C-alpha positions, 0 to 999 in steps of 0.5 A, spaced: 550 578 528 551 570 527 546 569 533 541 572 530 541 568 523 536 562 523 540 555 524 540 553 517 543 560 515 548 560 520 555 558 517 558 551 519 565 550 522 569 544 521 571 542 528 575 536 526 581 537 522 584 533 516 589 529 521 583 527 526 579 525 520 585 520 517 585 517 524 578 517 525 577 513 518 583 508 521 579 507 527 573 505 524 577 500 520 580 497 526 573 497 530 570 494 524 574 488 525 576 488 532 572 482 536 568 485 542 567 480 548 560 481 551 559 479 558 554 473 559 548 477 560 550 481 554 550 475 550 544 473 552 540 479 551 543 480 544 541 473 542 534 474 545 534 481 541 536 477 535 530 472 536 525 477 537 527 481 531 527 475 527 520 473 530 518 480 528 520 480 521 516 473 520 510 476 523 510 482 519 511 478 513 505 473 514 501 479 516 503 482 509 501 476 505 494 475 509 493 483 507 495 481 500 490 475 500 485 479 503 486 485 498 485 480 492 479 477 495 476 483 496 478 486 489 475 479 486 468 480 490 468 488 487 469 485 480 463 480 481 459 485 484 460 490 478 459 484 473 452 482 477 450 490 477 451 490 469 447 484 468 442 487 472 442 493 468 442 490 461 436 485 464 432 492 466 434 495 459 431 489 455 425 489 459 424 496 458 425 496 451 420 490 450 415 493 454 416 500 449 416 495 443 409 492 445 406 499 447 408 501 440 405 495 437 399 496 440 398 503 438 399 501 431 394 495 432 389 500 435 391 505 429 390 500 424 383 497 427 380 504 428 382 506 420 379 499 418 372 500 422 
């Protein structure tokens, strides 16, 4: 019957008893503080891997810095473009209003001239 259940619903059984757990905890403590002597080839490989890790972290850091600078530059360009667009809109509105005002004035003048004649 348990075989038919999906994995997440199957009951989990503790394979390790409490005695084994206490031994494992002691083993991890000992293994943490025990010096492991590496073969010469292994130590060279280990040093190489550490150097490669440092190089990779440095490369990632510089790439992030460059990307951040590029993002700031792009943001500034977008802001400037938006300001220029708004200035252009204001200029066109001003020109349109001036044109409408001149048309209105000419209509008023024509009306005055036609009534005075």
